[in-house]
C-alpha positions as CSV (number, residue, x, y, z in Angstrom):
1,M,0.0,-0.1,0.0
2,K,1.4,3.5,-0.9
3,Q,1.1,6.3,1.5
4,L,1.9,9.9,1.4
5,K,4.3,10.9,4.3
6,I,5.3,14.4,5.3
7,K,7.6,15.5,8.2
8,C,7.1,18.8,9.9
9,W,9.9,20.6,11.8
10,I,10.8,24.2,13.0
11,E,13.9,26.0,11.9
12,A,15.6,28.9,13.4
13,D,18.2,30.8,11.3
14,G,18.1,27.9,8.8
15,E,18.8,25.2,11.4
16,K,16.3,22.6,12.4
17,Y,15.6,22.6,16.0
18,Y,12.1,21.2,16.7
19,G,10.7,18.1,14.9
20,P,10.0,14.5,15.5
21,G,13.3,13.8,17.3
22,P,13.4,16.7,19.8
23,H,9.6,16.2,20.4
24,E,10.2,12.6,21.3
25,L,13.2,13.6,23.5
26,L,11.0,16.0,25.4
27,K,8.3,13.3,25.9
28,Q,10.9,10.8,27.1
29,I,12.3,13.4,29.6
30,Q,8.8,14.1,30.8
31,K,8.3,10.3,31.4
32,E,11.7,9.4,32.8
33,G,12.7,12.6,34.6
34,S,16.3,12.1,33.3
35,L,18.1,13.2,30.2
36,S,20.4,10.0,30.4
37,K,17.4,7.7,30.7
38,A,15.6,9.5,27.9
39,A,18.7,9.1,25.6
40,V,18.8,5.4,26.4
41,K,15.1,5.0,25.6
42,M,15.7,6.7,22.2
43,H,18.9,4.7,21.5
44,M,21.1,7.8,21.4
45,S,24.1,8.9,23.2
46,Y,23.9,11.1,26.2
47,K,26.0,13.7,24.4
48,K,23.6,13.9,21.4
49,A,20.7,14.1,23.7
50,W,22.5,16.9,25.9
51,A,23.2,18.8,22.6
52,M,19.7,18.5,21.4
53,A,18.4,19.8,24.9
54,Q,20.8,22.7,24.6
55,R,19.7,23.6,21.0
56,L,16.0,23.5,22.1
57,N,16.7,25.9,24.9
58,Q,19.0,28.1,22.8
59,F,16.3,28.7,20.1
60,S,13.2,28.9,22.2
61,E,11.9,32.0,23.9
62,E,12.0,30.1,27.2
63,A,13.8,27.0,28.4
64,L,12.1,23.8,27.3
65,V,14.4,21.4,29.3
66,I,15.5,22.1,32.8
67,L,18.6,20.2,33.7
68,K,19.5,19.6,37.3
69,K,23.2,19.0,38.2
70,G,24.1,15.6,39.9
71,G,24.7,15.4,43.5
72,Q,24.3,12.9,46.3
73,H,21.0,11.7,44.8
74,G,22.0,12.3,41.1
75,G,20.8,14.9,38.8
76,G,17.6,14.9,36.6
77,A,15.8,16.8,34.0
78,E,12.3,18.0,33.4
79,V,10.4,19.7,30.7
80,S,9.1,23.2,31.5
81,P,5.5,24.3,31.5
82,Y,6.3,26.3,28.3
83,A,7.6,23.0,26.7
84,L,4.4,21.2,27.5
85,E,2.6,24.0,25.6
86,I,5.0,23.6,22.6
87,M,4.5,19.8,22.7
88,K,0.7,20.1,22.7
89,E,0.8,22.6,19.8
90,Y,3.2,20.3,17.8
91,E,0.9,17.3,18.3
92,E,-2.1,19.3,17.2
93,L,-0.2,20.4,14.1
94,Q,0.8,16.9,13.3
95,L,-2.8,15.8,13.7
96,K,-3.9,18.5,11.1
97,V,-1.3,17.6,8.7
98,R,-2.1,13.9,9.0
99,Q,-5.8,14.7,8.4
100,Q,-5.0,16.7,5.3
101,I,-2.7,14.0,4.0
102,D,-5.5,11.4,4.6
103,Q,-7.8,13.5,2.5
104,K,-5.3,13.9,-0.2
105,D,-4.4,10.2,-0.2
106,K,-7.7,9.4,-1.7
107,S,-7.3,11.6,-4.7
108,L,-3.6,11.4,-5.7
109,K,-3.2,9.1,-8.8
110,I,0.4,8.4,-7.9
111,L,-0.8,6.6,-4.8
112,K,-3.1,4.2,-6.7
């Protein structure tokens, strides 16, 4: 079965900074409470996850990821309330795009 697929992301200064990967990272941080655990869940290195979190914070109006330094009980990470808003908007955008694609799927001859 043929299907039309489209990926959406947000760029700043010509550089991708929010899309499927960063969105999933925020979801995993929210779930795990840890950047390192989120990285493991996503099968990526801690260094790459850390760089992604830094890029998210750099290009956003407000911090999306709040990193807590380690100590006796270890560090942690959490998503900010602003990040939760961004995540919700991105999921709504993805849903709208998917609905539009589903409508077009039925009429595009290349998919038949």
